[in-house]
N, C-alpha and C positions, 0 to 999 in steps of 0.2 A: 695567812698564806697569802703568796702572789693571787691577784682575780683577772681572768683573761676576759673579763667582759667590761664594758663602758656604759657610762652614765646615758648614752644615748646608742641606739641601734645604731652597728655597723653595717655598712653598703656590702650586697649580698657576695657573696665569691663566684669567680666563673665557672658557668658549670660543665660538667664532665672531667675529664683528666688530658693530659696530653702522652702522647703516644709511649711517650718515656715513661709515666707511671705503671702500661702495664708489663714496658720492657723491664722493667725494675723488679716488678713480680714474677715474671716469668723466669727471670735468672736466678732469682732466689728460690723458685719453686723448684727447679731443674736440678741446682745442688741439692738439695733435700732429696728429693725423687733418688741420683745417683747414688748417694750416703745410704739408699735406704734398699739400691736396687729396682728400680722402679724402670718401666720403660715409660709408663706413660700415667695420667690420672687422668678418672673418669669423673665430668662432673653435672650434676645429674637438680642442685636444688639452683633457688634463684640469686640468692645471695653469691654463692661460688662460680655460679656460671659469670654473674656482674665483673663478680671480680677480678677475672683472669681477661676480658671480654670489654666489659664498657655497659653493656647490654640491657640498657632500665628498660622495662615495659610494666604496664598495667595487667596485661595477657596472661600472666602466669597465674593469676585469680581464677583462671578458668582450670578444671582438671581435666578438660578432655584431650589436652596435647603434652606430651611428654617432649624435654628440651636438654640436649646433651652440648657437650663440649668433652672436647679430648687436648690433654696436655701432656704434648710426646715431650719425650727429654731433650730434644732439642727442634728447635724450631719454635715458630708460634703456633697457637692451639688452632683444633679446628672446630667448627660447630657443624654437628648433624641437630636439625632443626627442623620442624614444618615449613613449606614453602610460605604461611602466610606473617611467616618472622623474617624472611628473608634480605628484603627492605631495610627493616631497623637494623639487622644482625650488618650490612652490607655499609652501614654509617659508623660500627666501630672500624678500630685498628685491623680485626679477626679480615683474613682474606678467602680462606679456605671453606666455604658454606656449601655444607649439602644438605639437601632436602629432600625429603616427600610431600605426597600432599594428603592434608591432614585433614578430619578424621581419617582414618582407616586401621579399626577396630582388629580385623584381620592380619594386620600386620604395622604397628605403629612407630614405625621408624626402625624395629629389631635390625633387619635383613641387613639395612643400612649401615647400623650401626656396629651390628658383627665385622661387616665388609671393610668399612673402616678402622675398624680397631687391627684387623689382620693385618692390613696393608701398614697402620704406621707398627705395630709392634711386634709381628709377624705372631706364626700359631703356637710357639713356646714363650711368649712373653709374658713380663709381669706387670699388672693393672691396679694403680691404687684406687681404691673406691673409700672414704670417711663411714664407717660401723661403727665409733665408739658412741658415748653420752653428747645429747644434744645435738646428732646427727641423724638423717633421714632417707629414705632411696624415695624419691619424687618419677617413678613409673610402676605402673602394675608392678606386681611379685611375678605373677604369670608371665609377665616380658621377662622378664628378668631372670625365670628359670632356661627360657627359651633360647636367652642370649646366650646362658652358661652351655648349656649343652649343645650349642653351635660353636662357643668357645673350648673343645674340651681340654687344650691343652694350655691355654692359657690360668696363670695362676693370678688369682685376686688377694689382694693384700689391704691391711685397714691401714688407710693414710691422713687417720682421722689429727694425728700429731703435727705431721708437716702445714695441712690447711690451717689449725690452730694455730703453730707458733707463727705462720705469713701474717693471720687476721690481728693476731692480737695486740701486734705493733702498727701503730697508722703510719702513713705517710705525713707530710705537713700540710699537703693540698686533703685530706681526709679529717684531718683535724679542725683544717680552715672551716670547712663544712659543718663540724659538730660544733663547735664555736658558735658557727652566725645563729645556727636553729637554737641553738640554749640560748644565747643573748636573746634574741627574737622571745621567744616564748616566756624567759625571764622578765620581759617588758610588760609583756600580757597578766603577766600573775601582779605585778606591784600594781600594774592600774584596774586589776579585777573588782576591788573595794567598791570603787567608781561606777560599776557594767552592775554590780547586783544590788538586790535590798531584799528583806524581808515580805513573805508572800510567793517570791517565785518558787516554782519548783524544780528539783531535780531536773529533770528533764529540760526544763525551760535555762538552768546554770550551764547544765554541758551546752546546750547549743550553742546560749551568748558565749561561751570560753571557746568552743570550734570555731565559729564565725567570726573571731577578733584574731582567732591567729591566726587564721586565712587570709584575713582583708593585708594584716599587714606581711604577708609573704611566705608562709607555709605553705609547702605544696601539700600536704594532706595532715589531719589530725587522724593518723590512722590508730591510735588508741589512746583510749580516754577513759579511767575510771576515778571510782571515788563514789560519794555518797555527801549525807549530812544526819546526823540526830543531835537526840536532846543530852547532853553534856556530853557526847562523844560519840564515836563511829564503832561499828563491829566491823562486817562485813564490806569491802570498800571495792569487789570482783562482779557485784552483779549489775546488771542492768537501773540506770538511773529510774527511779520511780516518778508519776504524779505527787505525791506529798511536797504540800508547801513547808519551804523553810522558815524558823520562828526563832524570837527571842532566845537564846541558850541553846542555840544548835550550832553543831563543831562541823565544818563543812573541810574535806580534803579533798583536792582534782590531783591525779597524778597522770600523766600525757608522755605517751611517746609521740610527738609531732616531727615533721620529714623535711627536710631541705636535699635535694638533687639525691634521693634512694639514702640520706644519712641521719637518725635519729638523736633526737635528746630524748632522755627518761628521768624525770624527776617530780615532785611533787610540791605541793603547799596548803600550808593549814589556815582556816581561815573560824572566828567565832560570830555568830551574830547576834546582836544587843549586846554579851557582854558572856565571860570566860568563868567557870569555878576555879578554887584555887588547885584543886586538883590538877586540871587540865590545863593550866597554868604551870605547874610544878612538871608535868608531862609532857612537854613539849620543850621549856628550858633541858629536861635530860637528854631528850633526842637532840637537842642542839649541841648541846654541850659533848655528845656523841659522836656526832658528826665532828666538831674540833679536834674531838681525839682521832677520829680515822683520817681526817688530812694533814696532822702530825705523824701519823705510823707510817702513811703512804708514800715512803720513799722507795727509791730504785733498789735491791735487795730483801725489800721486806718480804716477808709472806703472806697471803691472801688473809688465810685463818691467823697471822701476826695484828693485821689490820681489824678484820671481825675482832680478835680479843681484846683489842684497846677500845673499840666501842661498845664490845657487850657489857666492860667491867661498869663504863658511868653507869649504863643503864641499871646492872646490878645492884651500883652504894645505891644509886635514886632508886629503890624500890621496885622494880621492874617483878610483874607476875609470869613473865614468859614470854615466848617468841614461838609460834607455829609455822613460822614462813621456811626457817630453813637455812638461811643466809640474810645478810646485810647487805647487798649490793654486788653487784656484777660487772662484766664486761658490756659494752657498747659502741654501737658502728651500725654496719651493713643493717643489722638486726636489733631489735629491740633488747635482746638480752645476748649475750654472748660470753665465752668463754673470759677471764674465769669467774669462781665464785667465794666473795669471801665470805667464807664460811669454814668450821673446823674440822681440819684435813687438808685442807685444800693448799697445801707447799708450792701453789706455782708463786717464782719470782717477781716481783714487780718490775720493768723493764723502761726509759724513756722510750714516750711514744705509745703508750698502752694508755687507753681511756676507760674510766670506771665510774661506776656509780657507788656514793655512800648513802647506804640506805640502814639507819636504824630504827628502828620499829621496837613498840614494847605494851604489852599488856599494861596498865596504870589503877583499873577496876577492873569489875566482871565486868567483860560485856562489852569494856571499850580497848579501844587500843591509840598510841599517838604513831604514825612514822612521818620521817623527815627522809628528801634525799637531794640529794647535788651529783652532781658531776663531772667531773675532774680529768685531766689530762699529767700527767707523769712525767717529768721534766727530772733533768742529772741533782738538780738544787732541793726537790720533792713534789709534794700535789700542787697544782696550780686548777684555780675554779675555772671552770667554763660556764657554769652557769652564775647569775649574782645574786649573793648571798642571801639566803632567806632574810626576815624580818628577826630580831635578837627575840623579842617578844611575839604573840600570837597576834594577826591584825584583827581589831574590832572595825566589824562592818554594821553601821546606826541606822 
């Protein structure tokens, strides 16, 4: 399959987006809103607010303050945010910024939000709010109930499908950012055998990997899981331990590193000293399964078909099971996005969608093998954003 990576790391894309990017997003959203009969979208989470505004800040990590963005059926978004964020929001294309002094637990922006919604949609308007799977409401439930009491005539509708359809297909500017961080981290993974050695603890390995990603230009290594074990690994989501790696250990590192607010998400496997025949066969199986996923991931194919293509390879290789429930997912402003490569997900692939292919299998009791690549769907099929993993498991001497 075509490969978006190069032998040398590419130069970093321009940070941020031109205003036209947000004009395009808003125009597409408002067309979908009109079709659903919505007068506005109410957005409360970091990726949704950022998608329509460009508001990028680490301040979301504090749960003290809620942040709101309203997208009316006509015109630009309106921000209703704590005063501490006004200067940062003013650097975006958003012009109408309404603030309150926060923290204010007795009225954490609720009255201002209610007044703004009444102004924009009227007392009997329809407001869309995402309510479906993989969404959440980032404001206190008590405040949300008060908001509804103050807006008795406004109808709240589920806008999950609108936001999903918008964010699933990336613009070329978004794809460029994801391709860059995929390429950067691919280089770190390729050079990792020269940075590790037997006797290092898992904690030291994780730290070495993070430092190297940051040194090469990643903004953050927000997600890093994995682990090492004799003859294979099982649990890969627990924190790294102080246990030193030794000959015969198999290591996996799975990272979601970030550039300008966009994620990569892929893993690599390594053997210390040597790999058993069972490990080699399992590695070959998930590698071949990834090849099948690459071939299947074409415009018009469903995510369930991509899943089936990968799972069939692993079944034929003697897989003993997979409890994860899916073999990859959407990727972008969040580490995982819609859709999922799983049975029953009939989402049809379109050019511009970015996915992970993540076949994983239990190859012997207590030992799994997982492989992951990042791809973008183009008219002619899947193109790799990550540089393809080695065809055989790398050995760290």
